[in-house]
N, C-alpha and C positions, 0 to 999 in steps of 0.2 A: 894753756896749763903750764903754770911754773913748775920747776924741777922738786920745788920744796914739797909740792903737793903729789908729785908723781908716784910715790909710796903708801899715800895714806888713804886707806879705804875704812867704808862702813859697812859692819854685818848689822843689818834691823832685825830684830825679834822681838815686834811689840809685845807677846804676851808669853814667850816663853825666855824667862831671865836667866842669862848665861852664868849669873853669878851665885845664884842660890843653890842648895844641897839639891842632888839630884836624886830622884825619888820622893822629894815632898810634892805637895798638892801643886798640879798643873807642871811638874817638872820632869821629864820623860826625855825621848829620843831626840826631838829637836833642842833641848838646852844641851845635851851632850854633843850634839853634832858641832852648833856656835861656839861653843866653848872650846872645844878640843880642834877644830879648825882655826879659830882666831889664835888660839896659842901657837899652832904649828906654823900658820901664817907669818907670825911675828919673830920666829925663829928663822924664816927665809929673808927677814929686813922689811916687811911691811910694816907701817905703823896703824895697827887694828884698834879701831875703835867699835865696840859691839852696843848699839842702842836699842835700851828697852824700856817698858812702863814702868814706873815707880809704884809699887804694889803696897806700900806701908810707909809711914810717916819715920819710923824707926831706921829703913834701909838708908845705907850710906849712899849719896849721889853718885860717886866716882869709888869704882873699885879698881885698883893696880894690881892685873893678875902678873905680869913681866913687863921688864921695861918699856917692851914695845905694843903689850895689849893691854886693854881696860875695857871694864864695862860702865857706859854711862846710861845713868837712870832717869829718864826726863817725866815730869809732871803732866799728864794726861788723863782728866778727870779726876776722881776723888783718889786720894793716897791710900786707897786698900783693895784688897782682891776684889776683883770682878771677874765673872766667867766670862770665857773666851767670846760665846756668842755674843756678848754684851758689850764687848770693846770696841767693836768698828765705829762705834759713835764718836769717840774720843778720839779718831785718827786724824781729823783736821789740826787736833790740837798737839797733836803729836808731830806733825810736820812742820809747825809753827815753831814749837820748841828746838827741833832740829834746826831749823834756820837760824835761831837765835843763838844756839850755841855755837853754830858756824862762824857768825857773826863777831861772837864775842871772843873766840878762840883762835878765829884767822885762819880757818881751816876751811876749804872747801874741797867737799869728796866729790871727785872725778868720776868714783864708782861706788856704786853701793850693791851689796849683795842682800836681798832680804829674803825672808824665811817664813812660810806659811802665808795665807791670802789676806790677811790684813796688814801684815809688812809689805807685801806687792804693792798694795795700793799705796802707801806712802812713798816707797820706790818711784811708782810711776808719777805720783804731783813732783818729787825731786828733779825727774827727767824732764816734765814739762817746766817746771820754774827756772832750772840751772843746766840744764842739759847733761845731767848726771848719767852715765851709762849703767845698766841695770842689768844684773845676774839674778836668778830667782830660783829656790827650791822650795818646791811646794808642800814636803814632808806628808800632806795627807790630799788626796783629790775630793773636794764636795761630791765631784759625780758618781765617784766609787763610794763614798761612804752613806751619801742617800740611799742608796741601792738597798744597804743593808739595815737600816733602821725602820722602825713602824711608824715613828711620829718626826715629820720633817719640819727643823725649825723655822721661825720666821725670817730668819738671815739668810736663808738659802737661796733665795733667787739672787739676791746681793752676791753671795760668795761666787755663785756659780759665773755671774757676769764678770766680776773681777778676775777669776781665775782664766777666763777665756782670754780677755782685754791682757792681762799681763803675759799669757804666752804668744799673743801675737804681736805685742810690742816690744817686749826686752830684748836685749841683744842677744842673750842667751837663757834658756831654761837647763838647770840643771837636773836631770834625772839620776834618782839613785842606781837604777837597774833598766836593762832593755824592756822588763814588762813594764816598769811604770811609762818609759817612754812610749810604749804602744797604749797604754790606756789614754795618754795625752791626747795621741794623735786620733783614736777612737772614738773618745768620749769629750774632748773640749774642743780642739781645734785643729784642722792640716796646717794652718801657716803657724810660721815661727820657727827660731832657732832650738834647737834640742842637743845638749852633749850629754854623754852618759859618763858620771863621775861618783862611783860609789860612795857610801857612807863608810867610815874608819873605825877602828878599835884601839885600845891601849895595849899594843904588843908586849910591853915589858909589864903591865898589871897581871894581864891575863896571860897564864903560860909560866908566872913565875915560881909555880910551887908543884912539886911531885904527888902524884897521888895517894903514895904511902903516907908521906907527911899530913897531907889534906886529911885523911881519913883518920890519923892520929889525932890529929887537933878536933875534929866532930866526933869523935868517939864511934867512930864506924870499924866493923870486923874486915881486915883485909880481903877475905873469902866472899862477903858479901854482894850481890848484885845490885846495883844503884842506878836506881832511873831518875831523872832529875827533870823539873820544870820551873821555870821562875817567869814572873810576867803580872799583868793585871789579872785581877778577876773579874773578867767581861764572857758574856757569853761566846763573842767572838773570836775570844782566843782558844776556844776549842777544848778546854780541860776535860769537860766530861766525855770526849774522845780518848784522851790521854788514860783516865781512870778506867773506863770500860776494857780500852785494851789492855790494860795492864792486868784488869780483872780475869781476862781470859788467857794471859800468858801461859804456855807451857811450863814454864818454871816454876809456876806459882805452886807450893806446896812443896816441891821436891829441890827447892835451893831457897838460901839464904836470901829473900828479896827484900829490896827498899824502896819505897816510893817516896819523893820528896817534892813537895808542890810550895814552892817559894813566891814570897809577894805579898805585899801588905795589904788590908783591906780595913774599912770602917763601918764600924757597926750602924745600920740603919741607912746607908748609903748602897747603891746600886751594886758595886762592887762587895758590900758586906754580905748583901742579899743572895750574891752569886757565890760567894765563898761558902755560906749557909748551905746553899743547893748542892755544890760539890760535896761537902762534907757528907748530906745525907745520902749522896750514890756510895760515896765509901762504906758508910754504914750499911746500906741495901746491900752490898755485894760483899759484907764480911771483910773490908780491907783496912779495917782499924789497925789491927795489930800490927802491920808494917808500913803506914802511910803516915808521915809527918807532915804538918804544917808549921814551918819556922816562922813565918810572917816577912814582914821586909827585911831584905838583905841589903846592907849597907855596903860600901864601897870597898871596907877592908874585908867583909867575910864572903862577898860574892864570889872572887877567885877563889876561895877556899872550896866552896860546894862544886862549881864546875870542874873543880881538878880530882874531886871526890867522885864524882859519877862515871859509871860505864858509857851511859849515855844521856843525850840531853834531848830532850822530844820537844819540839814546836809546833802545836797541832792547831795554828790559827785558822781560821775560815779565809781570812786575805790578809797580807802583809805587804806593803808598798817596797820594803828592803828585808828587814829580820836580823836587826843589831844582837837578839839573843842566840841566835846562831852563831853569827861572828863570834861573840864573845867565847862559845863554847868551843868553837874550831882553833881559836886562839889558845885554848886552854889544852888542845891536844885532844878533846872528848869528840868522839863521832857523834852526830844529829841524825836524828829521824824527825823530817819537817814534811807540813803539807806540802802539796806539790802546787801552788798557788803563787802568784805574783812574783816579788823579786826573791823569794825563796828558793825559785826555779834556777835564780843567777848565784845565790851564794853555795846553796849547796850542790855539789857535783855527784851526783847519784852513783854508788858502787866505788865513789873514789874518796871522798869526802863524808859520806853520810849515806842516807836512804831518804827518798821521797814516798809519801804516800797520799792518796785521795783525801780531802778533808772529810772529816766525818764518818770515816770509812774505819769502824772499831777492829776488824778483822785485819785489815790490811796494817794499820799501826801495829797490833799485835805480832804479826809476823816479821814484820822489820824489826821490831824491837828485840824479838827472841833472836833473830838471825845474827845482831848484833852481841849479845847477852852469852849467846851459847858457842861463841866462837873467838876466844881472847886473843888469838894469832891476828884473825881478820879484823877484828875492833880496833886493835894496835895500829894497822896497817891504815885503816882509815883515820883515826888519830893524826896520825904523823904527817899524812897527806894534809888533812886540813889545816893543820898548824903552816904547814909549808905556803899553801893556798892564800891564807890571811896574811902571812908577812910579805908575801909579793904583789897583793892586789889590795888589802884593805887595812894598812897602817896609817893613823892620821897624818903620817909626814908624806906617805905617800899621795893619800888624796890633796893634803895642801899643794904638794908639787902640781899635781895636775890643775888645780884651782888658780895656782901663782901663774902657770903659763896661761891659761885662759884670760886671766884679768890683765897681764901683760899683752896679750895680743890686741885685747879691745882696748887698752889706754894707748897703744900706738896707732891704731886705726884711725883716721881723719873722721870727725863727727858727720854722720851723713844725714841725721834727722834735724831739720832746723829747730831751733830754740823758740819757743814762744814764751817771751818775757815777760807777758801779761798774764800768764795763765791763772787762776783763781784757786785756791784753796778749798775746795768744800767737798763733803762728803754725798 
């Protein structure tokens, strides 16, 4: 391997475009992760190329984010939006295009960091064809997802097989929490290497505004008790638990209480139907006069809402990591979250927030009341939460850990024989 390529790495995110506006269709935690990790790695001196699939003829082929970091969109299948469950058929074309790009640019990626199972297959082909070392982040596990949905998609069998193969063949899998690692071991395979490196958040954006100023911007009374949720409208996010918990809060009726449920929804889609269902529960419980649905919260307004809140509630039935909890904690806002998955890792009970059993309305009500009724306790939780994020969950910290991992892998001698004749086929 020549020294010119030593610092060149490829982050592969076939279906999650790191260059598009966060919050748009198919843009969520994975896009945020790849984009911020890429930019932070570039600051450490890596030449970072982030590969994704071109989803529109209007999109630029190359987007330069900083001198050392760019997104490269490859044409694989039609240049239009394709639902993620239908993208895998275009993966061989994606591999061919990436190999062509390497040839034309004179870059050979000695290390690829793949994101989500479709990208993991691409990485495994590059490993077979040219001996690239592979690091992989799942973002979600089919074995966990398919337990919680009533209809199993046709792609499920393929996905589960690919997820098992990458765990057993990649140099390292990056789990974002000890809980996610445990799921891999119990549900996917006991073989393979797993390192725990958490997701990060922007500690400069979140926590940059004080509560008084945030409330002034949003027109919220300084004395109001504000309970905040932000996320997708999806039954698995547990919004019904939050609404029913606030409905039975001891502070209801004798305090100036406000419930803010942030997040976008599209009429006629499943998220739109879930929002309608949540609104009907709000009406049924007589909570309409103090409940607000502000819709999708953009990058500029989200930090303001976190800062304005007394407590942020994350009532999900399952979360592999729980980015919302980290964003709230970075804002100095205590969190009440479900005692599941990665939330058990991000939230330290009685130190940065409180945990409650998922779907337990009474437990969530008690936890919310405990924080709202004791401002001194709430402030202590918020301060400890901010400190935990600064030390453990900043993007710069995450990138430093990944950089160390990449460097270790690239300095090791190749242990796996390279199959020069490996065919590219799905």
